[in-house]
N, C-alpha and C positions, 0 to 999 in steps of 0.2 A: 535516573532516567524513569517516568511515566511514559511507556509510550503508546498504551491505549487504554480505554476505561469501556466499562459495560453499566448499564445500569437497572437495576430492577421494578421494572414499570410499579408507578404507583405506591412504591416503599421508600424508605433512604437508605438504601443499599447500594453500593459502589465497590464494585470490581475494577484491581487497577492489574495491567500487564506492566510489572519493572524489574530494572535491572542495575547494578553498579556498572554496566560497560555504556560508556554513552557513544551516540553517533550512530549507531548502528540504522542501515547499513553501507554506510559510507566507504568507500575504497579502505580507509585506515582502518576497517574493523573487519573486513575478509581479508581471510589466509592466514588468522592467529586464535591463539584458544579461547574459548569461551568465557567471559568472565561469570559474575554469580547472580541470579536475577529469579525470581518468582511471581505469585499473583498474593494481591493484597485485598481486603475486605476492611470496609468501612459500615457501621451500620445507623450511621447518626451523620449522616450527610458529609462526610469526609472530615469529622472532627477528630477523630480515634482510626485507627486502621490495625489489624492484625494481618501475620504470614494465615494463607491457605492453601498450604502448598503439598500436602503429602500426598506423595508418588510421582510429582513432578521430580526431575532431576536436578535441579538447582544451579541452573543454567539460565539466560536471560530470556523473558517473558515478552515476546515484542509484540502479543496482537491477542485481543480476546473479545469474543463476542458471546451472544445470551437470545439461544431460540425463541421462539413460541411457546415451546413444551415446558421451558426451564432448565434444557440442559445449556451447557457451556462447552466454549472449546478454545484453549488455549495453543498461541503458535511458541515452540522454544528453538532461540535460536544455540544448535549445538552443531559438533562436528562429527557425530555418526547417529544412530537409529538409539541407543542407549542415553542419550542427554539430550535429542533437539527431536525436532518433528511435531506432531499435533496430540493432544492431550484432551480428553472428554472428562466433565464432572456431572452427573445427575445428581448431584446432593448439596448444591450451592456450594461447591469447591470445600468442602470436607474432605473430599480426595479424587484421585484425578487415575485415566487409566489410559497408555498411551494406544493410538489407533493409527499407527506408521505402516501397515501392510500396503504395500504400491508405492509408499511416498519416497522419494529421494533417489540423487543419484549417488550410488559410491560413497566415500564418508561425506556430501554433502546434505545435510538437514541443518541448517542455516534459514528453517520456518520464519516467516518475519511479516507475514501479511493474511489475512483471514479474510475474506466473503462468503455471506449467504445469501444465494436467490430465493425469489419467491415460495420455490416448488421445495427448501427445503433443501437442493446441492449446495454443499460446503466445497468452496474454492481456497486453495493456499499458494502463496506464492513463495518460492523457496528462493533466494538469492546467491550470488556468486561466492565460489568456494575459495580460489585463490586470484590475485590480478595477474599472472602470466607466469607459466605458461597456461593459455585456456585448454579444457578437455572437456570433451565430452561425457567421460567416465566421471565425471561431478558437476557436470552443468548444473545451474538452477532450472527456474520454470516454474510453468503453475500449472498443480495438479489439480484433479475435481474428483470429489467424493461426493457418490450418489445419495441420496434420501434413502438409509436403511441399509446403504453399504453392498457390498462387504469391503472393500479395496479400493483404494485409489487409481484413478486414469492419468498416466500424463499427459499434456494436452498440447507440450512444444517443443517435443523432440523432433519434430522439424519444423519448428516456428520460423526459421529462415532461409528453407526450401532446401531442396538437392540434401536430404539427411540432417542439416545443419541445426542444433537446437539452439534456444537463447542461454546466452551464459550467464549474463549479469545482470539481474531485474531488478528495479528499486522497488516500483508500485505497480498493484494496477487496479483497475475497479470494473464493475461488470452493470449491463442496466439489469433493471429488477426482475428479467425471466431467464437471466446469467446465459442471452444467446449473444449478445455484443459484449464482446471483454477488450478492455484496450489496455497495451502494458510499457511502460517505459523502460528502456534501456540504457544504461551508460558502457556496455562495452565497447574498447577499442580497438585497433589493431585491424587485423586482416583477418575476418571479414569483419567491417566496422555496424554494429549493432545501436549504433548511436540513435536515440530517436526515439520515436513512440511507433506501436504495432497496432492493429485491431485486426479481430475476429468477428466474423459477422455470421460465424454459423456453429458457435459453441465451443469455439478450439480446434475447431476440425483444418482451418487453413488458416493464414494468417498473412497480411499486408504492412509493408513497412510505409507507414501514413505520410512521416515526416520525418527530415532527418539533417534539415538547415532550415533556418525562416529564411523569407528574403528581407534582406538587409543587416543581415546578423553575419560576423564572419565564419565564427566557426560552428561545427557539428554540434548537435542539440545535446547536453548530458541528461537525459531526462531523469526526474525522480521519482512522480507519481501524474495519474490522472486523476479526474474527477468528476464524475457524470452526477448531473443533477435531475433526483429523485425526482420532480417536478416536471422534469423536459428530458428524454433520454438523448435528445438529439443537442442538449447545452452541455458540452465537456470541456474542460479546464485541465491546461498540463504545467503542473510546477516542472522546474529546470532547475540544474545547477548552475547554470553560468547566464541563463537568458530571462530570467525571471521569470512573468507569468502570463501564461497565453488561452485564449478560450476559443472555442468553436462552437457556434452553432449550427453546422451541419453535421456533425457527430464524425467529426476530426478532417473531413475534406477541405476546410480553408481555415484560416487561424486568424485572430488578431491579438496584438499585445493589449493586454491593460496596464495604462498608465498609472504613473500615481505613487508606485512604489519603488523608492531609489534603492533595489537590494536586488543581484540577480540571482542568489541561493533562495528559493524558493520549496515548498516541499505540498499543501494538498489544501484544497476549500474542502470547507463543511457550510452546510447549509443548513438554514433557519426553517423549517416548513410552515411556522407560524407569521414571521412576518416576510418572506423572501429575500432576506439579506444572506450575505454569504460573506465567510471566514476563513483568510487566507493564513496556514503558519509558515514560516520562514527559521531558515537555519540563522540562526542569529539574528534575526532583525523582528521578535515578536509577534501579535499578531495585527492585521488589516483587514480593515471591512472594506466591501464593495455593497452598497445599497442595493437593492433591487430596480432603482430609477435610472441606473446607469449600464444596462445592459446594451452592448453595441449594437447596429445593424449590422448582417454579414453582409460580405463585400461578394460579388458577382464572379470572382476568379478567385484563383488557387492564391494567387499573392496576398501575404499575409499585409494589413496595414495597420496603421497607429489608428486608433478610434479614441473618442472622447470617453470613455469608461474610466473611472478615476478610482483609488481606493484614500483611506483614511486610514491613519493609526490607533490601531483602539489598543490603549498601555492596560497590561495586566497586570496583578498584583504579583510583586517578589518573593519567591518561594522562600521561606525560614530556613535557614541552614541546619544540614541533619548530622 
């Protein structure tokens, strides 16, 4: 599985976070020993690939990004500080060094997703560690590494209030400043944390913005929010059980995106040149939402169906390996 790619602007170089462990971070993948993985590199636009994983622990690489200075960061899915967390390379992947000071809870180093704001601050999501029982000692959440370091700060120790952390997040996104953060949660039981949370002050305080969409029968199995880089109030929420939804007011009201006959949706990616948006799913390929189908926001908090529509965008089937 290729979990994420990073591109060297203006060149034909591509980096990929990869693993032989599929379906991370779905509930079938937490509470088990990590598989094998690392970083791959192509210097010819993907025609050929080599491993550039010296210094990595050999466990699944799940997220990768490259900053403006040419440094690269990779999230590694592990079950302790020795085989998981975040690693940095300043030599185009030739070698990697752990940067885990302050990161993780107990044995939970299921680092899954990285984001960087316009100030160079790095954010890392660590997903769930075990399904049940939920324990704060191994809770997941979101951490922040300020530009220049030297260590991570835990942003979600009180995410659900009264000292209750986020246990099992599956995805997050930030606005360009890193001030507004959205986090999708899958944690069930008591207390239920299903749905999506939002912080408007960089992770100091959190609000449980949505747990159930009106007109749907079950709580939302939140997978990942996606913030439109051209409009920070335009936010999508991919879910495992309720399809894809859009908010045009930063998460206050929600509208279902119609035309995707599939309930298990992941993320939305944005084409800055055309305004088109692409939706990835868990088993139903890639769908395209044109810029012309943006819905009108509703005046109340009741989500309503809109005229938004999506069309299936077939992708080439990968060759067996």
